[in-house]
N, C-alpha and C positions, 0 to 999 in steps of 0.2 A: 711808853710801855716797854718793859724789858723784853729781850728776845725769848727768854724762858717763858714769860707769861704769855707772849704771843703764840708760842708753840703749844702751850697748854690749852689755850682757848681754841686753837685750831683743832686740836685733838678732841676736845670736848664737843665741838660743833660736828665733827665727823661722826663721833659716836652717836650723837642725838639724831642726826639725819639718817643714820644707817638703821635706826630702830624703827619698829612699827608704831607710829604715832596714832593717837585716836583720830578717826576720820569719819565724817558723815557717810554712811553707806549709800544714801541716795534712794534707797528702795525700802518699801514697807508694805505689809499686808498681803492679800491674795495675789495669785498670778494675774497679770494684766494681759489679756488676749486681744489680738487685732481681729475685729469682726468685719471691717470693710475699709477699703482705701478709696478715697475720692480723687480721681484724676481729671474730672471735668469741671463742674462748677463748685463754687465755694459754699459749704454747708453751715447751717447752725443747728437745726432741729433733728431729733431722732424719735421715732415711735415704733414699738415692736408689738405685734399682735400675738394672740395666744397660739397661733399656728406657726409663729416664727417669721412671718412676713415683716419686712422692715421698710420704713418710709423716712425720707428726709426732705428738708426744704432749703431753699437757696434764695435768700432775700436780696433783691436789688436795692433795698433801702440801706444796706450796709456795704454792698460791693457793687459798683456800677458795671463790673464785668458780667454780673448776673442779669443785667437789664435786657428785657425783651423789647425790641424795636418794631415788632410786627413782621420782621423778615428773617431774623436769625434763628428762629426755632428754639430759643432758650426756654427753660422750664423753671418754675418756682417751687414745684413739688414733684417728687419722683419716688418710685419704688426701687429699692436696691435689688437687682435681679441676679447679680453674681457678686463675687468678692471685690470686683473693681468697676462694675458698670451699673448704670441707673436707667430707668425708663419713665418718661413723663406720666404723672398720675393725677387725677383718675383717667386723663386722656391728654394727648397732645393738644387737642382743640381747646380744652379748658385752660391750658397753660399759655395759649396764644391769643390774647385779646386783640380785636381788630385795631390796627394802627399801633399796637404796642401798649406798654404799661403807662406811658405818659401822654397826656392830652396837651398838645402844643397850640391848640386854638385859643386857650385861655391866656391871660397875661396877669401874673406870671404863669408858666406851665403848671399843670396840676396832675394828680393821679387820675387815671382813667376811671370812669364811674360805672363800669359794667358789673351788674350783680351776678351774671352768669359766666364770668371769667375770673381767673386768678390774676391779681395785679402784683402784689408784693408780699408773699407769705413769710411770716416770721416764726411760726410754730405749727407743729403737727403733733397730735396727742391721740393715743388709743385709750378710750374710756373703759370703765369697769365692765361695760357690756360688749367690749371688743369691737367698738365702732371707731373709725378714724374721724377726727375733727381737724379742720384746717382753719387756722386763724390768719386772716388777711389784713394787713395794715392799710392797704390801698395806696401805698406810697412807694416811691423809688427815687434813687439818686439820678440827677442829670448825668449824661454820658461823661462829662469832665469832672464829676464828683463835686462840683461847685455848690450844689444845693440839693437838699432833700425836698422834693416837691410836696405841697400840701395835698391831703386827700380830698376827694369829692364824694358826696353821698352816693352810695352804691358800691364804693370801693372797700371801705372797712366792713368786714363781715365774718361770720362764722359758718362754716359749711360742714355738714355731717355726711359721711360716706359709709354705706353698708358694705363691709368687706366680703360678704358672701357673693354679691353680684356686682360690686364696684360701682353702684349707682348712688347718686346723691339723693338723700332722703330729707334733708333739711337745709335751708339757707336762712340765716338770721342777719338782717342788715342793721348796723348800728347807726342811729341818728346822729347828726352833728352836735347835739347837746350831750352825747355820751362819748362818742369818738370824735373829738375835736379835729379840725383840719390839721393841727400840729400834734395830734396824739400819735403814739407808736405802740400799737397793741402787741405785747411781747410774748406772753405765755399764758396758759390756761390750765385749770384743773377742774375736775367734775365730781359732783356728788349727785348720784342718781336715785337717792331714796325718794320714793313717791310721796312720802308724808311732808316733804319740804314746801311744796307749792300746791295751789289748787289745780294746776294742770297735771300734776303727778309725774312730770317728766324729768324733774331734777333741776340742778343749778350748775352754772359755770362761773368760775371766778378768774378774772383776768387782771394782769398788771399792765399799766401804761408807763413805759420806760422813757418817754420822750425826752430828748436832750434839749428841747425848747422850753421846758419848765413846768408844764401843768401835769405833773405826775399824779397818779391815783390808782384806785382799785375799781374795777368794773364788775358788776354782777349781772348775769343774764338768766332769765327763766327759759329753759330749753324747750318748754312746751308752747308758751304764749309768744315767745320772742321778745318780751319786754326786757329792757335793760336800764341800769342806773349806775351812778358813780358814788364813791365814797372817798373820804380822806384827800380830796383835791389839795395839792401843794402842802399837805401836812409834812412836817419835818421827817416823819418816819418813812415817807415814800420818796423823799428827795435825796440827792447825793449830798455828802458832807462838803462844806466849803474847803477849798484848797486840798482836796483829797489826792494823795499821791501814793501809788502802789509801785512795786518793783517786780519785774519778771525776768528771770535769767540774768540778773544783775543790772538790768536796764530800767531806768525810771520811765514810768508810763505817763507821759504828757500827751494830751490829745491835740490833734490838729483838725478843728471842725470843718475846714475847707482848704483847698490847695493854697499854699503861701500864707495861710493865716498864722497869727501869733500863737504861741503855746497856751494851752489851757489845761485845766485839771479834768480828770474823768468826770463826765456829767450825765451818765446814764442813771435814771432814777429807778423806781421799783421795777424789778426785772424777774429774778428768780421767785418762784411761787410753789408752795406745796400745801396739800391738804392733809391734816392729821389723819391717822389711820381710822379713827372713829368718826371723822367728818365734823368734829365739834370745833376745831380751831384751824385757822388759815395762817400760814407762815409766808413771809416775803422778806426781801432785802433789795437794796439798791446796789448796782455794781460799784458805784462811787461811795461805798461804805463797807465797813467790816461788821456791822451790826445786823442782827436778825430780829424781826418783830412778828407778833402774832395778834390775832383778834378772834374772839368767839364768832363763828359763822352766823350765829343767830342775830348778831348786831348788824351784819351786812345784809341779811335777808329782809329785815324790817325796813320798809321804805314808805314814804308818803306822809309820815308824821312830821310835825314842826320841829321836834328835837332829835330826830333820828341821827343826824350827822353829829350833833353834840354827844349823844350817847355812844356812837361809834368811836369817836375820838377818845373818849374817856375809857373805852374798853381795851385800847391798844396796850400791849405788854412788850417790853424790851426783853428779849431772850439772851442778850449778851453778844459778844464777838464770836465770829465763826470763820474768819478769813475773808479774802477777797473772792467773791463768787459771781457767777452768772446764773446758771440754772439750778433748780432744787428738785428733789424727788423724795418720795416716802416709800418705805417698805412695810410689810405686814407686821413687823415687830414695832412699828411706830417711829422708827428712826428717820430723821430728816437729813438727807444727803445733800451736801453743798460742795462746791469747788473751793479750793484754797490755792489760787494761782501762785502766790509767792513761795509756797512750799512744794510746788509741783505735785499737788496732792488733791485727793477728795477727802473731805471730812464728813463726820455725821454728828448731828445734835440729838441727844437722847432726852425727850421730854420727861421721862420718868425720874431723872436725877439732875437735869439741867446742865450736863457736861457736854463738851465737844471733844471728839477724839478723831485721830487719823484713821481712815478706812484703807486707802491705798496711796502709795507714793512711788513716783518713778521719774527719772530725769527727762523722759520723752514728753511728759505732760507740760502743757503751756496754758493756752486759753481753753479751759474746760467749759464748753458752752452749755448744751442742753442734755438732760438726763432722761432715761426711761427705764423704770423697773419692769421687768418682764416676768411672765408666768414660769419661765424656765429657771428662775432664781438668780438671775444675773442683773447687775446694773450696767446698762449701756450708756455711753456718753460720747459726744463729739469732741474732738480736740483739734481746733481749727486755725490756730495761729493768728487770731484776730489782732493781738497786740503787736504783731510784726507787719501789719498792713500799713499803707501810706497814710492812714488816718491817725497814726501815732508817730511821735518824734522818733527819728529825725525826718519823717515825711517821705521815706522811700519804702517801696514794697519789698520786704525781706522774706515773705512767705515762700515756702518751697513745697510743691506738690510731691506726694499725695498728702491730702488732709486725712485725718484718721478717725475711725469709729472704734473705740475700745469697749471691752466688757470685762467685768470682774465678778466673781461669785460672791453673793451676799452672805454675811455671817448668820449663824444660828437658824438656818433654814428660811431666811427672809425671802419673800416673793412679792408679787404684785398684789395690791390691796383690792379685794372684791367687797362689794357692799350688798347687804340685803335690803329689801324694799321696806 
C-alpha cells in the first residue's frame, strides 16, 4: 500500500469515527420507575392490591439461600412495608413450618407436608375480588443445591387470604395425581364469574413448569377445591429441544446441579395470562419463544372420555413473543410478556396478532413475575436469575438489590375486573 493511500485511509477512518454513527439507544417506552429494592431474600413474584399493598414471594425451590431450616426465620411470602424492607405474610408463624421446609426423615428427603404452613411458594396473585392467593409448590432445594426435593401431599396447595383482616379463608390441597411429586406449580390466574361452575366461586388456572419433564396445565374449582390436569407433556407446554437464549451477551446454559454438565433451559409452561374476557388462556415455556392459547371452555370440561383430545385440538399457536417468564393482561386485552434478550417487556395484541415492545431499558435482565394494578401500572420483578449459580459458568454473579419496577400502561390500561 502506498504511503498516500495509507494516509488517505487513516484520514477517512478518523472522519468516520468522529461522526455520530447510528446507535441503539437502549431505551424505549414509558418511564421505568423503581417501586421496591430487595436487600434480603431473592424474589420472584409480585402482587399489588387495590389499596396499593404489595406482596412478594421467595422460593427455596430456585434459591437454597431462601430455605427455611426451622431455625433461621426465613420467609417464603412477605408484604413490602417500605421501599427496602419486607415483613413475613400472613404471619411469621405461617412462614416457619416445624423443622423447616424439608423432611429429612424420608429417604430421599422430601418437602414437608404441612397444610397449615408455607413450604416453598412460587407465586402470589391478587384476584379480581382483591384477595391474595398463595401458590405453594411444596418443594425446596437442599442446602447445597444438589437436588430439588419431591413434594409430599399437604405441601402443594393454594391458599386464599382476605386482605381486610389478613386471615386465611381458603386452603385447597392438590392431590398427587394433580400436583405430582416432581411438579413445580408456577403461576396462577383467576376467573371469578359465578356462571363457570356449580359452586359459583370461579376457577383458577395454573402452569406446571417442572424441569423434570411432566409439564402441563392445572385447573381448580375455587369453591369445591376439585382440581384436574390437561395437556400433560404436550409439546406446547414443554421447552424446545436445545433451546439457547442470550442475556447481556452471555449464552444461557443451565447447570441443573453443582458440577453438572451444561444443559439447555428446561423450564416448561411458566408464564400464564387470562384474556380480558376470560374466554382464552395464554401460556408459554421459558425454554421457548412461542406463546400458545386455548379456549378456557376446553379446560373447564372434565370427566369425559375425549376431553383431553378435544383440549389438545383446541390449542392455538400465537407466534413468537421473545424469551419470557411471567405474563399479565390489562383491561385493553393486551398480554404482557418479558423479552429478556432485548432487555424489554413486550405485549401481544389479540386484536391483530402482533407483538410490540412496551418498555426497554439496559437495567432489565430476568423479568420474572408481573402484576397489573388498579393504579394503571404494570409492576414486575427483575431478579437476575440468569446470573445465579444455576447458569453457566456456575458462579453466583447476582448483586443486591434485586428490583421491583413499574411502568404506566398505555391507553388507560388497568387491572381486569370481571362481572359475575
